[in-house]
C-alpha positions as CSV (number, residue, x, y, z in Angstrom):
1,M,-37.0,28.3,-30.4
2,N,-34.1,27.0,-32.1
3,L,-31.6,24.3,-31.0
4,R,-29.4,26.7,-29.9
5,N,-31.2,27.9,-27.4
6,L,-33.1,24.9,-26.3
7,A,-29.6,23.4,-25.5
8,I,-28.7,26.2,-23.4
9,S,-32.1,26.1,-21.6
10,L,-31.5,22.4,-20.8
11,F,-28.3,23.1,-19.8
12,L,-29.1,25.8,-17.2
13,V,-31.8,23.7,-16.0
14,L,-29.5,20.7,-15.2
15,G,-26.9,22.7,-13.4
16,L,-29.7,24.3,-11.2
17,L,-30.7,20.6,-10.1
18,G,-27.2,19.7,-9.8
19,L,-27.0,17.0,-11.8
20,E,-24.0,15.8,-13.5
21,T,-23.4,18.1,-16.6
22,G,-19.5,17.8,-16.6
23,M,-19.1,21.4,-15.0
24,P,-19.1,22.2,-11.2
25,V,-22.2,23.0,-9.5
26,V,-21.9,26.6,-7.5
27,G,-21.8,25.7,-3.7
28,A,-21.6,22.2,-4.1
29,V,-19.6,20.2,-1.9
30,P,-17.6,16.7,-3.0
31,G,-19.1,14.2,-0.6
32,Q,-21.0,16.2,1.5
33,A,-22.7,14.2,4.4
34,A,-26.4,14.0,5.2
35,A,-27.8,17.2,6.5
36,A,-28.8,17.4,9.9
37,P,-32.4,16.6,10.6
38,E,-35.2,19.1,11.4
39,S,-35.8,17.8,14.9
40,F,-33.4,15.1,16.9
41,A,-36.3,14.2,18.9
42,D,-36.8,10.6,17.1
43,L,-32.9,9.7,17.8
44,A,-33.2,10.9,21.5
45,K,-36.0,8.5,21.6
46,K,-33.9,5.6,20.4
47,V,-31.1,6.2,22.3
48,S,-32.1,7.8,25.7
49,P,-34.0,4.3,27.1
50,A,-30.1,2.5,26.8
51,V,-28.5,5.6,29.2
52,V,-28.8,4.9,32.7
53,N,-28.4,7.2,35.8
54,I,-25.4,5.9,38.4
55,S,-25.8,7.0,41.6
56,T,-22.5,5.9,44.4
57,E,-21.9,5.7,47.7
58,K,-18.5,6.0,49.3
59,T,-17.2,6.2,52.6
60,I,-14.1,9.0,53.7
61,K,-12.6,8.0,56.3
62,G,-11.6,10.6,58.8
63,G,-9.3,11.0,61.7
64,G,-11.3,13.3,64.3
65,R,-12.4,12.7,67.4
66,S,-16.2,12.7,68.8
67,R,-15.3,16.1,70.5
68,M,-12.5,18.7,70.2
69,K,-11.8,18.5,74.0
70,D,-7.9,18.9,73.2
71,F,-5.7,21.1,71.9
72,M,-3.3,20.4,68.9
73,G,0.2,19.8,70.0
74,P,3.5,21.8,67.9
75,F,3.3,18.2,65.6
76,G,-0.3,17.9,64.8
77,E,-0.4,15.6,68.3
78,R,-3.1,15.9,70.5
79,Q,-2.4,17.3,73.9
80,P,-4.8,17.5,77.0
81,S,-6.4,21.3,77.5
82,P,-3.7,22.8,80.2
83,F,-6.9,24.2,81.8
84,G,-8.2,20.6,83.2
85,P,-11.6,19.2,83.4
86,E,-12.8,22.6,84.4
87,D,-12.0,24.2,81.0
88,P,-13.6,27.5,80.0
89,F,-13.2,26.9,76.6
90,K,-15.2,23.8,76.8
91,D,-18.3,25.6,75.2
92,F,-17.1,27.2,73.2
93,F,-15.3,24.5,71.1
94,D,-18.6,22.3,71.7
95,K,-20.5,24.9,70.1
96,F,-18.7,25.6,66.9
97,F,-17.3,22.1,66.0
98,G,-19.1,19.8,68.2
99,D,-19.0,15.8,67.1
100,M,-16.0,15.4,64.4
101,P,-16.9,12.2,62.9
102,K,-14.6,9.8,62.2
103,S,-15.9,9.2,58.3
104,F,-18.6,10.3,56.8
105,K,-20.3,9.1,53.0
106,H,-20.0,10.6,50.1
107,R,-22.2,10.2,47.5
108,S,-22.0,11.2,43.5
109,L,-23.7,10.9,39.8
110,G,-23.1,10.0,36.6
111,S,-24.4,8.2,33.3
112,G,-23.8,5.2,32.0
113,F,-25.1,3.0,28.8
114,I,-25.9,-0.4,28.6
115,I,-24.4,-2.6,25.6
116,D,-25.7,-5.8,26.4
117,P,-29.4,-6.7,26.9
118,K,-28.0,-8.8,30.3
119,G,-27.4,-5.7,31.9
120,V,-23.7,-4.9,31.3
121,C,-23.1,-1.0,31.2
122,I,-20.3,1.1,30.5
123,T,-19.5,4.1,32.3
124,N,-16.1,6.3,33.1
125,N,-13.8,5.1,36.2
126,H,-14.0,8.2,38.0
127,V,-17.6,7.4,38.6
128,V,-17.2,4.4,40.0
129,E,-13.9,4.3,41.5
130,G,-13.8,3.5,45.1
131,A,-17.4,3.0,45.5
132,D,-19.3,1.0,48.2
133,K,-22.4,1.4,46.4
134,I,-23.7,1.4,43.1
135,K,-27.4,2.0,42.1
136,V,-28.2,2.0,38.7
137,K,-31.6,3.5,37.7
138,L,-33.5,2.9,34.3
139,V,-35.3,5.2,32.5
140,G,-38.8,4.2,34.3
141,G,-36.9,5.1,37.5
142,K,-36.8,2.1,38.6
143,E,-33.4,1.4,40.7
144,Y,-31.4,-1.4,40.3
145,Q,-28.2,-2.7,42.5
146,A,-25.1,-3.0,40.2
147,S,-20.9,-4.0,40.9
148,V,-18.0,-3.4,39.2
149,K,-16.9,-6.0,36.5
150,G,-13.9,-4.3,35.4
151,R,-11.8,-0.8,35.6
152,D,-8.9,0.5,33.8
153,P,-7.7,4.3,35.1
154,K,-5.3,5.0,32.3
155,T,-8.2,4.9,29.9
156,D,-11.0,5.8,32.6
157,L,-12.6,3.2,31.7
158,A,-14.8,0.8,33.5
159,I,-17.6,-1.8,33.3
160,I,-20.5,-2.4,35.8
161,Q,-23.1,-5.2,35.8
162,I,-26.7,-5.0,37.0
163,A,-27.7,-7.2,39.9
164,D,-30.8,-9.1,38.7
165,P,-31.6,-7.1,35.6
166,P,-35.2,-7.7,33.9
167,K,-35.1,-8.9,30.6
168,D,-34.2,-7.9,27.1
169,L,-33.1,-4.8,27.9
170,P,-32.5,-1.8,25.6
171,Y,-28.8,-2.0,24.6
172,L,-26.5,0.8,22.6
173,T,-24.0,-0.5,19.6
174,L,-20.7,0.8,19.6
175,G,-19.8,2.1,16.2
176,D,-16.6,3.5,14.7
177,S,-15.0,6.2,15.7
178,D,-12.3,6.1,12.9
179,A,-14.6,6.7,10.5
180,I,-16.4,9.5,12.1
181,Q,-15.0,13.4,10.6
182,V,-14.7,16.5,12.3
183,G,-17.7,18.4,11.5
184,D,-20.3,15.4,11.9
185,W,-22.8,15.7,14.0
186,I,-23.6,14.2,17.1
187,V,-25.5,13.6,20.2
188,A,-24.7,13.6,23.5
189,V,-26.8,11.9,26.4
190,G,-26.4,11.8,29.9
191,N,-27.8,13.1,33.5
192,P,-26.5,16.2,34.5
193,F,-27.4,17.2,37.9
194,G,-29.1,14.6,38.5
195,L,-32.2,15.9,36.3
196,S,-33.3,12.4,34.5
197,H,-32.0,12.2,30.6
198,T,-30.6,15.6,29.0
199,V,-30.0,15.3,25.2
200,T,-27.3,18.1,23.9
201,Q,-26.3,18.3,20.0
202,G,-23.1,19.3,18.5
203,I,-20.8,18.4,16.2
204,I,-17.4,17.0,16.0
205,S,-14.9,19.7,16.7
206,A,-11.8,17.8,16.7
207,K,-10.0,14.3,17.1
208,G,-6.7,12.8,18.5
209,R,-7.0,15.5,21.1
210,V,-4.3,15.1,23.9
211,I,-5.4,16.6,27.3
212,G,-3.2,15.1,30.0
213,A,-5.5,13.0,31.3
214,G,-3.5,9.9,30.8
215,P,-0.9,8.1,28.9
216,Y,-3.6,7.2,26.5
217,D,-5.2,10.4,25.3
218,N,-6.9,10.6,22.2
219,F,-9.9,12.0,23.0
220,L,-12.6,13.2,20.2
221,Q,-13.4,16.7,20.7
222,T,-17.0,18.0,20.6
223,D,-19.2,21.3,21.4
224,A,-22.4,19.5,22.7
225,S,-22.7,20.6,26.2
226,I,-21.5,18.0,28.5
227,N,-22.1,18.9,31.7
228,P,-21.0,17.4,35.5
229,G,-23.0,14.0,36.0
230,N,-22.7,13.4,32.0
231,S,-19.6,11.7,32.5
232,G,-19.9,7.8,31.3
233,G,-23.0,9.2,28.7
234,P,-22.5,8.3,25.3
235,L,-21.7,10.2,22.3
236,V,-23.8,9.1,19.6
237,N,-23.4,9.6,15.6
238,L,-26.9,10.1,13.8
239,K,-27.3,6.6,13.6
240,G,-27.1,6.2,17.2
241,E,-24.5,4.2,17.2
242,V,-22.1,5.2,20.1
243,V,-18.7,7.2,18.9
244,G,-17.4,8.2,22.2
245,I,-18.0,8.4,26.0
246,S,-18.3,11.9,27.3
247,T,-15.2,11.9,30.1
248,A,-14.5,15.5,30.5
249,I,-15.1,19.1,30.3
250,V,-12.7,22.5,30.4
251,A,-14.5,24.4,33.1
252,T,-13.4,27.9,31.8
253,G,-14.5,27.1,28.2
254,Q,-17.6,26.7,26.8
255,G,-18.3,24.1,23.9
256,I,-15.8,22.0,24.7
257,G,-16.4,18.8,25.9
258,F,-14.0,15.4,25.4
259,A,-14.8,11.8,24.8
260,I,-13.1,8.3,24.8
261,P,-13.7,7.0,21.3
262,S,-15.4,3.9,20.8
263,N,-12.8,2.2,19.1
264,M,-10.7,2.7,22.0
265,A,-13.2,1.0,24.5
266,K,-13.8,-1.9,21.9
267,S,-10.2,-2.7,22.0
268,I,-10.3,-2.9,26.1
269,I,-13.8,-4.0,26.6
270,P,-13.4,-8.0,26.4
271,Q,-10.4,-7.7,29.0
272,L,-12.0,-5.6,31.6
273,Q,-15.3,-8.3,31.3
274,E,-12.9,-11.4,31.3
275,K,-10.1,-10.3,33.6
276,G,-11.9,-6.9,35.2
277,K,-8.3,-5.0,34.4
278,V,-6.1,-4.4,31.1
279,T,-3.0,-6.1,30.4
280,R,-1.1,-3.9,28.0
281,G,2.2,-4.7,25.7
282,M,5.7,-2.8,26.5
283,L,9.0,-2.1,24.3
284,G,10.6,-0.7,27.3
285,V,11.4,2.5,26.2
286,Q,11.1,6.2,27.0
287,V,10.1,8.6,24.2
288,Q,9.5,12.6,23.6
289,N,8.5,14.5,21.0
290,V,10.5,15.6,18.3
291,T,10.3,19.2,18.2
292,P,11.1,21.5,15.4
293,E,14.6,22.2,16.6
294,L,15.2,18.3,17.5
295,A,14.1,17.5,13.9
296,K,16.7,19.7,12.3
297,S,19.6,18.5,14.9
298,F,18.7,15.1,13.3
299,G,18.7,16.2,9.9
300,M,15.0,15.6,9.5
301,S,13.0,17.5,7.2
302,E,10.3,18.0,9.3
303,P,9.3,16.7,13.1
304,M,7.9,13.6,13.0
305,G,8.2,10.2,15.1
306,A,8.9,9.4,18.6
307,L,12.2,10.1,20.1
308,V,13.7,7.6,22.3
309,A,15.4,8.9,25.2
310,E,16.3,5.8,27.2
311,V,16.4,2.3,26.7
312,N,15.0,0.2,29.5
313,S,17.6,-2.5,30.6
314,G,16.2,-6.0,30.0
315,T,13.5,-4.8,28.1
316,P,12.6,-6.4,24.2
317,A,13.9,-3.0,22.8
318,E,17.1,-3.6,24.5
319,K,17.3,-6.7,23.3
320,A,16.1,-6.0,19.5
321,G,19.1,-3.5,19.4
322,I,17.2,0.1,19.7
323,K,19.2,2.8,21.0
324,R,19.0,6.1,22.5
325,G,18.8,9.0,19.6
326,D,16.5,6.4,17.4
327,I,13.4,8.1,16.1
328,I,10.8,5.6,15.2
329,I,8.6,6.8,12.9
330,E,6.7,3.1,11.8
331,F,5.2,0.4,14.5
332,N,3.4,-2.6,12.9
333,G,2.7,-0.6,9.9
334,H,1.1,2.4,11.5
335,K,3.0,5.6,10.9
336,I,4.2,7.7,14.5
337,H,3.5,11.5,12.9
338,E,3.7,12.5,17.1
339,M,5.1,10.8,20.2
340,N,2.2,10.1,21.8
341,E,0.7,8.0,18.9
342,L,3.3,4.9,19.8
343,P,2.7,4.4,23.5
344,R,-1.2,3.8,22.4
345,L,-0.2,1.6,19.5
346,V,2.0,-0.5,22.1
347,A,-0.5,-1.0,24.8
348,E,-2.9,-2.2,22.2
349,T,-0.4,-4.9,21.2
350,A,-1.0,-8.4,23.2
351,P,2.2,-9.1,25.3
352,G,4.1,-12.2,23.5
353,A,2.9,-10.7,20.1
354,A,5.6,-10.2,17.2
355,A,5.9,-6.3,15.8
356,T,8.0,-4.6,13.8
357,L,9.2,-0.8,13.8
358,K,11.0,1.2,11.4
359,L,13.7,3.6,12.6
360,L,15.6,6.7,11.4
361,R,19.6,6.3,12.9
362,E,21.9,8.7,12.0
363,G,19.8,9.9,9.2
364,K,19.6,6.3,8.0
365,E,16.2,3.9,7.9
366,Q,16.2,0.5,9.7
367,T,13.6,-2.1,10.2
368,I,13.7,-3.6,13.8
369,K,11.6,-6.9,14.7
370,L,10.6,-7.9,18.6
371,T,8.5,-9.3,20.3
372,V,6.3,-7.2,22.9
373,T,6.0,-8.0,26.7
374,E,3.8,-7.4,29.1
375,L,3.6,-3.8,30.4
376,T,5.3,-3.4,34.0
377,E,6.0,0.6,33.7
378,E,7.0,2.1,30.3
379,K,7.9,5.8,31.1
380,T,7.2,8.7,28.6
381,A,9.7,11.6,29.0
382,Q,8.5,14.7,29.5
383,A,10.1,17.7,28.0
384,P,10.0,20.8,30.1
385,G,11.4,24.4,33.2
386,E,27.8,29.1,41.7
387,E,31.4,29.1,40.2
388,G,32.1,27.0,37.3
389,E,32.7,26.7,33.8
390,E,30.5,29.2,31.9
391,S,29.9,28.8,28.2
392,P,28.3,31.1,25.3
393,L,25.4,28.9,25.9
394,G,24.7,30.6,29.2
395,L,25.6,27.4,31.6
396,V,27.8,26.8,34.3
397,V,29.2,23.8,34.2
398,K,31.5,21.5,36.6
399,D,33.1,18.2,36.6
400,L,30.8,16.0,39.0
401,T,32.0,15.4,42.3
402,P,30.9,13.1,45.4
403,D,29.5,16.2,46.9
404,L,27.8,17.6,43.9
405,A,26.3,13.8,43.0
406,K,25.2,14.2,46.8
407,R,23.8,17.9,46.4
408,F,21.8,16.9,43.4
409,R,20.8,13.0,44.2
410,L,22.6,11.3,41.6
411,K,23.9,8.2,41.8
412,E,26.4,8.6,39.0
413,T,30.4,9.0,39.8
414,Q,31.5,11.1,36.5
415,G,30.4,13.5,34.2
416,A,29.7,17.2,33.5
417,L,27.0,19.2,35.9
418,V,25.1,22.1,35.0
419,V,25.5,23.9,38.2
420,G,23.9,27.9,37.0
421,V,21.9,28.6,33.8
422,E,22.1,32.2,32.9
423,Q,19.0,34.1,32.9
424,G,18.0,34.6,29.1
425,S,20.4,32.7,27.8
426,A,20.2,30.1,24.9
427,A,20.3,26.9,28.0
428,A,17.3,29.1,30.1
429,D,15.5,28.9,26.7
430,A,15.7,25.6,25.9
431,G,14.7,24.7,30.0
432,L,18.1,23.3,31.1
433,R,18.9,23.6,34.6
434,P,20.9,23.2,37.5
435,G,21.6,19.1,38.7
436,D,21.1,18.7,34.7
437,L,24.3,15.8,33.9
438,I,24.9,16.1,30.8
439,M,25.5,12.6,29.3
440,E,25.6,13.8,25.2
441,I,26.0,16.8,23.2
442,S,24.7,16.2,19.5
443,G,25.7,12.5,19.7
444,K,28.9,13.1,21.1
445,P,29.6,11.6,25.0
446,V,30.8,14.0,27.7
447,P,32.4,11.9,30.4
448,N,33.9,15.2,31.9
449,L,34.3,19.2,31.8
450,K,37.1,19.1,29.5
451,T,35.4,17.0,27.0
452,Y,32.0,19.4,27.4
453,Q,34.6,22.5,27.1
454,N,36.2,21.1,23.9
455,I,32.6,20.3,22.1
456,I,31.7,23.7,22.8
457,G,34.3,25.7,21.2
458,S,33.6,23.2,18.2
459,L,29.8,24.3,18.0
460,E,28.8,26.7,15.0
461,K,27.1,29.9,15.7
462,G,23.4,29.6,14.7
463,T,23.3,26.0,14.6
464,F,21.5,24.0,17.3
465,A,23.3,21.5,19.6
466,R,21.3,18.8,20.6
467,F,22.0,17.7,24.5
468,L,21.2,14.6,25.9
469,I,20.8,15.4,29.9
470,K,19.8,12.9,33.0
471,R,17.6,14.2,35.2
472,G,15.9,12.9,38.3
473,G,16.3,9.5,37.1
474,R,14.9,10.5,33.8
475,T,16.8,11.1,30.7
476,L,15.7,14.0,28.3
477,Y,16.9,15.9,24.8
478,H,17.1,19.3,24.6
479,T,17.9,21.4,21.5
480,V,20.3,24.5,22.3
481,E,20.7,26.9,19.8
482,V,24.0,28.4,19.5
483,P,24.5,32.4,19.9
484,Q,25.7,34.0,16.4
């Protein structure tokens, strides 16, 4: 074999072995994660001892009487039987209704896992909320009484403490949920249907899911089976670290489950243990998503950030000079890609801490510094669904009068009020509806009907008009396309 053939043979062997040859190897994936094990048995044995069964008992109070001997009045009040003590229907009511308890016990099952050898457990708030009694069952079947140490309904997390726990309980460590990637293997452990421990495997299907469960939604989505009873159980990576706390399923979908990221739990567990509740930071703004249409109306190349729809009086935002129509694009160095990211970042900031914001105002970037205060109530604006002055947009608008203000329950005394919306019109498609008080159009104040008419008449066809309206005590932005 000459040197040329020897070199070719060596090159092919190196390529087959996947060694570095300076050429890409067909089928190789750069940075590929470790392959799934042939079995998850060792991982299950490692994790399961720290996963507990949680059973709760709750007293549900009813409004019944001892017997259904009385009739119901027209407004729900009980009336004596018109037949007197010799009621011919007495046996009928006694047979079909019998004794109506004033209260009854409701029992439920859930899961949790130990995070401290002294018997501290994590579970879901909805598993233990309102419970009169809590029992924790360990792997060996032994049961212990437990009590709630802290709850946070907004993230659906709770901390419970096992009473008189045995020594050296097995426990799990919270891992880094930010490090896990879509496609990574995970294992869910829990107690579905009360059937002792159950282990299911799958992958991370998505991150940062917003499912409408609360103001701080940021769920991991997985295709590992999460069944009723799994709530509060751990989602672990191949190292046995907890990366999520199972919390929700989609009843109509297979292979769609959601878990609270471990990093979110890490940020609030200390507060739950120390104070029993979570204290959050507040800016004092109502924000909404920046839609493609709104982005275009603000002169942005792409939608991003959190649009300020209202600045609450006396809050850090007002004191720092934040204005309605500002688009917050960064908070303490974190880029705001979508609106829902801002409330989470602000909430995680301790009251009294300094914060730096970057925002867009009239197309120009500005930096604002302020001090975050404690959250009391920070609203998130939810963008949607007679005769008067009708516009090409399909709106019927009138000057606000005392009668109209009373009719639509408005506190304002002047303005341009929408009293009708033409079905199928541009305004209807944009979500405007009767009762909306028009405050601005594309940044121009609208104090009355005449101003509204002048602004509408000056709108360029084919463009988007940005409406700021007040509805039910909230202010919202909507974009309406001006018909050609």
